[in-house]
C-alpha positions, 0 to 999 in steps of 0.5 A: 945623417952626420952628427951635426945634422942629428944634433940640429934636429935635437936643437930644433926640438928644444929651441926651434928652427929659427934660433938653431939656423941662426947658429948652424947656418951662420957662415962664421960657425965652422970657423969658430968651431975650428977656433974652439977645437984648437983651444980645447981639443977633442973630437971635432964633431963633439966640439961643433955640437957643444959650441952649437948648444951653447950658442943657441942657448945664448940666443934663446936667453938673449933674443936680441943678440946675434950669432957673433954676440953668442961667439963673443960670450963663448970666447969670454967663457973660454978665457975665464 
């Protein structure tokens, strides 16, 4: 089991499968992880888990938002 698969199971426990899948199965997720990794550095798996957590939390707190809205919020946080 990869780190991200393990983390998926944890996010599903906390936030449910639907919200987790909206981020982790989004075609733009991996590209966004690479974007954040270039800015922040660190281990790629760790960056992916961190991005997934923040993005799923965003969807949980803002049910009408899309994955792209969550990524936009994370970009804003990284700039600030």
